[in-house]
FINU-572549 format. One line per field, with one value per residue (C-alpha): residue in three letters; x, y, z. Coordinates in nm, 3 decimals, padded with zeros to 5 digits, always signed. Example, Ala and Ser with C-alpha at 12.3 -4.5 7.8 and 13.67 -1.06 7.14 Angstrom:
REM residues 2
res = [ALA|SER]
x = [+01.230|+01.367]
y = [-00.450|-00.106]
z = [+00.780|+00.714]
***
This chain:
REM residues 351
res = [MET|GLY|ASN|ASP|GLN|CYS|ARG|CYS|LEU|ARG|ASP|ASP|ASP|SER|ASN|LYS|GLU|PHE|TYR|ILE|ALA|ALA|LEU|PRO|VAL|CYS|GLY|GLY|VAL|THR|THR|LYS|GLU|ASP|GLU|ILE|TYR|ARG|GLU|ARG|LEU|LEU|ARG|VAL|ILE|LEU|ARG|VAL|GLN|ARG|HIS|TRP|ARG|VAL|VAL|SER|ALA|ARG|LYS|LYS|PHE|VAL|ARG|LYS|ALA|GLU|MET|SER|TYR|THR|GLY|ALA|THR|ALA|ASN|LYS|GLN|THR|HIS|LEU|LEU|HIS|TRP|GLN|ALA|LYS|TYR|ILE|ILE|ALA|ASN|ASN|LEU|PRO|ALA|ASN|ASP|ALA|HIS|TRP|ASP|SER|GLU|ASP|PRO|ALA|TRP|VAL|GLY|LYS|ALA|SER|MET|SER|LYS|ARG|HIS|ARG|PHE|LEU|ILE|ARG|ARG|ASN|LEU|HIS|TRP|ARG|TRP|PHE|ASN|ALA|LEU|ILE|PHE|GLY|MET|MET|ASP|ASP|GLN|GLU|MET|VAL|TYR|PRO|ALA|SER|LYS|CYS|CYS|HIS|ASP|ALA|VAL|SER|GLU|ILE|LYS|MET|MET|LYS|GLU|ALA|ALA|LEU|THR|TRP|VAL|LYS|GLY|VAL|ARG|GLU|ALA|GLU|GLY|TRP|SER|HIS|ASN|VAL|GLY|LEU|PHE|PHE|HIS|VAL|TYR|GLY|HIS|ASN|SER|VAL|ASN|SER|LEU|HIS|LEU|HIS|VAL|VAL|ASP|MET|ASP|PHE|VAL|GLY|PRO|SER|PHE|HIS|ALA|GLN|LYS|PHE|LYS|ASN|LEU|PRO|MET|ASP|ASP|VAL|LEU|SER|VAL|LEU|GLU|GLN|GLU|ALA|SER|ALA|LEU|LYS|SER|SER|ASP|GLN|LEU|ALA|THR|LEU|ASN|SER|MET|PRO|ALA|ILE|GLU|GLU|THR|VAL|ASP|LEU|LYS|ILE|GLU|THR|VAL|LYS|ALA|CYS|PRO|GLU|ILE|ASN|THR|ALA|GLN|LEU|TYR|ARG|PHE|ALA|ARG|GLN|ASN|PHE|ARG|GLU|LEU|GLY|GLY|VAL|ARG|ALA|LEU|ARG|ASP|GLN|LEU|LEU|ARG|GLN|GLY|PHE|LEU|LYS|GLU|GLY|THR|PRO|LYS|LEU|THR|THR|SER|ASN|LYS|PRO|PHE|ASN|VAL|PHE|ALA|ARG|LEU|ALA|TYR|GLN|ASP|THR|VAL|GLY|ARG|ALA|LEU|ILE|SER|SER|GLU|THR|SER|TYR|SER|LYS|GLN|MET|LEU|VAL|MET|ARG|SER|GLY|SER|LYS|THR|LEU|ASP]
x = [+24.773|+24.810|+24.997|+25.367|+25.566|+25.657|+25.986|+26.067|+26.109|+26.481|+26.583|+26.652|+26.317|+26.097|+25.761|+25.769|+25.395|+25.313|+25.199|+25.118|+24.765|+24.776|+24.557|+24.259|+24.319|+23.965|+23.960|+23.834|+23.752|+23.743|+23.509|+23.570|+23.460|+23.683|+23.970|+23.836|+23.792|+24.193|+24.348|+24.157|+24.239|+24.604|+24.612|+24.491|+24.771|+25.004|+24.907|+24.882|+25.209|+25.371|+25.203|+25.354|+25.724|+25.637|+25.518|+25.815|+26.097|+25.901|+25.893|+26.250|+26.317|+26.133|+26.291|+26.609|+26.528|+26.373|+26.704|+26.896|+26.706|+26.582|+26.893|+26.895|+26.494|+26.390|+26.310|+26.178|+25.850|+25.680|+25.746|+25.530|+25.209|+24.883|+25.055|+25.226|+24.955|+25.018|+25.414|+25.776|+26.070|+26.411|+26.753|+27.037|+27.279|+27.547|+27.857|+27.602|+27.503|+27.877|+27.983|+27.721|+28.018|+28.239|+28.398|+28.530|+28.352|+28.359|+28.074|+27.967|+27.576|+27.577|+27.633|+27.337|+27.232|+27.275|+27.366|+27.041|+26.855|+26.552|+26.299|+25.923|+25.807|+25.404|+25.284|+25.071|+25.244|+25.014|+25.211|+24.983|+25.168|+25.516|+25.681|+25.590|+25.573|+25.256|+25.059|+24.665|+24.676|+24.470|+24.261|+24.285|+24.044|+24.338|+24.105|+24.266|+24.236|+24.219|+24.566|+24.653|+24.372|+24.422|+24.239|+24.188|+24.245|+24.655|+24.627|+24.494|+24.782|+25.028|+24.883|+24.908|+25.269|+25.376|+25.218|+25.357|+25.719|+25.706|+25.532|+25.823|+26.092|+25.913|+25.896|+26.263|+26.384|+26.545|+26.654|+26.833|+26.926|+26.734|+26.692|+26.330|+26.480|+26.324|+26.345|+26.076|+26.215|+26.071|+26.296|+26.102|+26.116|+26.434|+26.586|+26.533|+26.695|+26.452|+26.155|+25.945|+25.799|+26.024|+26.006|+26.364|+26.359|+26.592|+26.799|+26.848|+27.072|+27.361|+27.323|+27.613|+27.759|+27.578|+27.267|+27.412|+27.513|+27.165|+26.971|+26.930|+26.646|+26.547|+26.176|+26.060|+25.726|+25.542|+25.579|+25.434|+25.118|+25.093|+25.064|+24.813|+24.607|+24.550|+24.508|+24.224|+24.089|+24.053|+23.844|+23.506|+23.218|+23.175|+23.525|+23.569|+23.767|+23.948|+24.049|+24.406|+24.421|+24.190|+24.541|+24.771|+25.072|+25.383|+25.760|+25.897|+26.248|+26.097|+26.277|+26.049|+26.351|+26.609|+26.362|+26.253|+26.565|+26.631|+26.332|+26.351|+26.739|+26.588|+26.290|+26.297|+26.053|+25.657|+25.703|+25.940|+25.742|+25.425|+25.630|+25.728|+25.413|+25.316|+25.595|+25.536|+25.168|+25.290|+25.553|+25.275|+25.155|+25.087|+24.967|+25.338|+25.457|+25.251|+25.382|+25.778|+25.731|+25.544|+25.880|+26.133|+25.994|+25.836|+25.506|+25.318|+25.031|+24.682|+24.795|+24.847|+25.109|+25.472|+25.687|+25.947|+26.172|+26.531|+26.482|+26.508|+26.592|+26.310|+26.465|+26.150|+25.879|+26.018|+26.092|+25.713|+25.621|+25.838|+25.774|+25.395|+25.405|+25.608|+25.357|+25.080|+25.255|+25.332|+25.002|+24.858|+25.089|+24.812|+24.531|+24.766|+24.852|+24.465|+24.444|+24.705|+24.540|+24.224|+24.375|+24.545|+24.162|+24.055|+24.305|+24.228|+23.840|+23.945|+24.150]
y = [-01.250|-01.507|-01.860|-01.868|-02.177|-02.426|-02.312|-02.668|-02.768|-02.796|-02.639|-02.963|-03.093|-03.227|-03.172|-02.782|-02.813|-02.833|-02.492|-02.418|-02.216|-01.874|-01.857|-01.630|-01.290|-01.134|-00.709|-00.643|-00.837|-01.206|-01.424|-01.753|-01.943|-01.759|-01.863|-02.225|-02.244|-02.081|-02.374|-02.623|-02.522|-02.480|-02.872|-02.958|-02.797|-02.897|-03.253|-03.256|-03.092|-03.368|-03.677|-03.519|-03.513|-03.860|-03.999|-03.841|-03.973|-04.305|-04.303|-04.265|-04.516|-04.760|-04.711|-04.760|-05.083|-05.215|-05.154|-05.285|-05.629|-05.695|-05.565|-05.676|-05.758|-05.436|-05.339|-05.675|-05.686|-05.607|-05.959|-06.085|-05.935|-05.977|-06.190|-05.838|-05.752|-06.107|-06.182|-06.013|-06.162|-06.127|-06.223|-06.322|-06.096|-05.995|-06.168|-06.514|-06.459|-06.422|-06.707|-06.969|-07.163|-07.142|-07.484|-07.310|-07.457|-07.144|-07.025|-07.409|-07.401|-07.007|-06.890|-06.916|-07.246|-07.161|-06.935|-06.758|-06.808|-06.603|-06.580|-06.584|-06.424|-06.372|-06.038|-06.171|-06.219|-06.436|-06.670|-06.930|-06.929|-06.854|-07.239|-07.516|-07.699|-07.553|-07.533|-07.591|-07.707|-07.382|-07.136|-06.752|-06.716|-06.976|-07.297|-07.581|-07.889|-08.273|-08.453|-08.600|-08.296|-07.977|-07.673|-07.654|-07.315|-07.409|-07.659|-07.352|-07.103|-07.370|-07.370|-06.982|-06.948|-07.204|-07.023|-06.682|-06.776|-06.965|-06.607|-06.431|-06.649|-06.634|-06.283|-06.261|-06.519|-06.392|-06.073|-06.308|-06.639|-06.861|-07.195|-07.385|-07.661|-07.489|-07.599|-07.480|-07.561|-07.498|-07.586|-07.726|-07.558|-07.674|-07.662|-07.326|-07.000|-06.749|-06.779|-06.620|-06.778|-06.803|-07.003|-07.091|-07.053|-07.216|-07.257|-07.635|-07.623|-07.429|-07.570|-07.496|-07.688|-07.481|-07.701|-08.009|-07.956|-07.890|-08.148|-08.309|-08.025|-07.905|-08.015|-08.000|-07.782|-08.074|-08.275|-08.017|-07.987|-08.396|-08.413|-08.116|-08.257|-08.576|-08.414|-08.172|-08.436|-08.627|-08.349|-08.411|-08.187|-08.326|-08.294|-08.056|-07.773|-07.661|-07.345|-07.239|-07.202|-07.568|-07.702|-07.874|-07.640|-07.758|-07.719|-07.371|-07.605|-07.803|-07.635|-07.689|-07.620|-07.862|-08.110|-08.103|-08.179|-08.471|-08.667|-08.553|-08.507|-08.513|-08.333|-08.369|-08.607|-08.604|-08.920|-08.739|-08.427|-08.619|-08.782|-08.395|-08.276|-08.605|-08.544|-08.149|-08.273|-08.521|-08.244|-08.012|-07.870|-07.478|-07.350|-07.503|-07.331|-06.991|-07.021|-07.071|-06.783|-06.557|-06.552|-06.568|-06.221|-06.342|-06.258|-06.038|-06.068|-05.973|-06.009|-06.272|-06.075|-06.167|-05.926|-05.701|-05.493|-05.571|-05.753|-06.076|-05.942|-06.178|-06.040|-06.176|-06.068|-05.726|-05.686|-05.787|-05.520|-05.253|-05.308|-05.318|-04.956|-04.854|-04.906|-04.769|-04.455|-04.388|-04.478|-04.243|-03.968|-03.798|-03.807|-03.628|-03.349|-03.315|-03.278|-02.982|-02.861|-02.824|-02.636|-02.389|-02.318|-02.338|-02.086|-01.839|-01.830|-01.750|-01.448]
z = [+02.852|+02.581|+02.522|+02.632|+02.532|+02.839|+03.001|+03.072|+02.761|+02.573|+02.251|+02.111|+02.225|+01.952|+02.123|+02.061|+02.011|+02.385|+02.554|+02.907|+02.902|+03.107|+03.385|+03.333|+03.552|+03.676|+03.724|+04.064|+04.349|+04.318|+04.438|+04.597|+04.296|+04.107|+04.319|+04.376|+03.978|+03.924|+04.137|+03.957|+03.652|+03.764|+03.913|+03.572|+03.363|+03.596|+03.575|+03.198|+03.177|+03.409|+03.207|+02.921|+02.984|+03.190|+02.838|+02.605|+02.856|+02.857|+02.482|+02.441|+02.731|+02.513|+02.178|+02.340|+02.555|+02.218|+02.013|+02.314|+02.331|+01.991|+01.785|+01.430|+01.485|+01.587|+01.248|+01.142|+01.407|+01.102|+00.933|+01.221|+01.030|+01.185|+01.479|+01.579|+01.882|+02.031|+02.030|+01.919|+01.758|+01.944|+01.868|+02.105|+02.265|+01.947|+02.057|+02.137|+01.777|+01.679|+01.833|+01.712|+01.584|+01.815|+01.996|+02.291|+02.639|+02.740|+02.477|+02.383|+02.553|+02.569|+02.248|+02.006|+01.851|+01.502|+01.249|+01.249|+01.616|+01.723|+02.009|+01.972|+02.279|+02.413|+02.514|+02.741|+03.070|+03.240|+03.459|+03.303|+03.004|+03.145|+03.045|+02.836|+03.128|+03.290|+02.922|+02.967|+03.351|+03.435|+03.287|+03.314|+03.637|+03.775|+03.793|+03.774|+03.531|+03.636|+03.609|+03.238|+03.143|+02.994|+02.881|+02.484|+02.443|+02.546|+02.188|+02.006|+02.144|+02.052|+01.708|+01.659|+01.795|+01.542|+01.220|+01.385|+01.378|+01.025|+00.894|+01.062|+00.924|+00.546|+00.543|+00.622|+00.441|+00.104|+00.357|+00.655|+00.436|+00.634|+00.514|+00.466|+00.753|+01.078|+01.400|+01.664|+02.069|+02.415|+02.697|+02.954|+03.348|+03.507|+03.248|+03.115|+03.180|+03.185|+03.392|+03.099|+02.802|+02.491|+02.132|+02.034|+01.636|+01.472|+01.112|+01.137|+00.807|+01.025|+01.376|+01.604|+01.909|+02.148|+01.978|+01.987|+02.325|+02.471|+02.222|+02.577|+02.667|+02.296|+02.323|+01.979|+01.944|+01.764|+02.068|+02.275|+02.082|+02.036|+02.424|+02.432|+02.177|+02.376|+02.753|+02.570|+02.383|+02.728|+02.903|+02.965|+03.007|+03.363|+03.492|+03.771|+03.802|+04.153|+04.284|+04.273|+04.662|+04.740|+04.619|+04.933|+04.960|+04.990|+05.220|+05.119|+05.099|+04.814|+04.492|+04.182|+03.941|+04.110|+04.147|+03.805|+03.685|+03.897|+03.799|+03.423|+03.313|+02.986|+02.832|+02.437|+02.357|+02.369|+02.574|+02.852|+02.833|+02.930|+03.206|+03.311|+03.357|+03.547|+03.781|+03.828|+03.917|+04.183|+04.328|+04.393|+04.096|+03.975|+04.336|+04.458|+04.129|+04.216|+04.580|+04.464|+04.177|+04.465|+04.701|+04.443|+04.320|+03.994|+04.104|+04.314|+04.566|+04.372|+04.007|+03.735|+03.538|+03.578|+03.706|+03.475|+03.700|+03.747|+04.084|+03.930|+03.592|+03.337|+03.021|+02.819|+03.049|+03.061|+02.671|+02.595|+02.859|+02.752|+02.359|+02.458|+02.633|+02.414|+02.147|+02.352|+02.406|+02.034|+01.917|+02.159|+02.093|+01.821|+02.082|+02.324|+02.073|+02.035|+02.383|+02.391|+02.105|+02.297|+02.580|+02.380|+02.244|+02.569|+02.712|+02.414|+02.515|+02.859|+02.731]
***
């Protein structure tokens, strides 16, 4: 009687410190209490064993996904410094990066906007941050702010995003050759291609045809900040907030994305951004958007977080989720190992 190495482990498995505890054997006639105890112990051991296999599999999946989606930036997240806990840096697809200077119509508008083009992604997937169009229109409790006013944390969030992006560029400047002329842009809902927040970080000294082709929707971050600062300064303590469900619903046939593009074919200045926000509120605002995202599968009932599955495929939300889960699993590896040691020592005591 003793501890045998788990038979479910392969020869090449790196986690060979995991052991399954042998169940105690009592001589003579067993009592009802003994049987209950053994059944409970068996359930606990099997549960831990299954969980450990799941953790190991997820860790491998997360590492592969991270390399797939972030490519050349996978090992450069540390240049975000303390902002790593809040944001992720990702690059474009390798083919898009390779064709940044291509004038081929097949690549213009699809390829990276510059020789160096990255994305800053937010880890927190609350849908109130999914796009610049709705920044500050509601808070974490989904309380809606009056028209032309926004909550103050939207201003602080934009400032933090800007600092994080520039911190990362500074950290990789020598290794990647970034210039000091860095552009930070949002693509407002309607003109966006991904329904989760991503800030375009662009080296303006090496812009290509795709940048010029998308000038109509490249909204500078500083313009977003100026509009939000004005709206936040207009907020008064006497202003009343409204619940999301108290806002009027709109017809399901209305597509907010299409209607936004119709009303705002260009959104690349502070003035046009302000008008787009006003138009969005008139279309139905955040209540109408919430309902549309639910219908499209980007949100689920009962949770404020964007979905991260394959259908619909929301690449930056999925990346944020995978990277965050991966970090949690890796950081908890030591604690799981300690649990295994406790079980092993406990099984020896039982023997």
